[in-house]
Steps between C-alpha positions, in 0.01 A plus 500: 500500500836473336671388815243225537554381143875503545487302822255251347745472190797440739323238716360313195841471348665388828231242572442370153860387441455139604789380289746733708443271802629197329836664403694353802790288421449151641869465611491818672181423682630152604828648633332782677241282662759251635696770695450595854241747622770769551623462152156514355441817704830650372405406147162683549671815637756495207209490253328790668825692514537466122145600447515817687701711260304388194170561673629853611591589143179377360295695748705809450433492129122450558491783725675725258275404225196559718627853605566586132148392398338702788712806407405468132127489581522792747 
């Protein structure tokens, strides 16, 4: 039950942030859209490369907190 509530809370926060989608810089978007397909692909891969360490750390903290909560209730 708690897991369902946590997942519901996470997804509701992620999908309710409509203002976050409008945070793109117009100049950055214009410049990126005028580049070649190969350059756009490189930009996408660069963004994913920068996202990987932050996401890994975030998930590690979540797993540690979950394990601590399970150990405290057992």
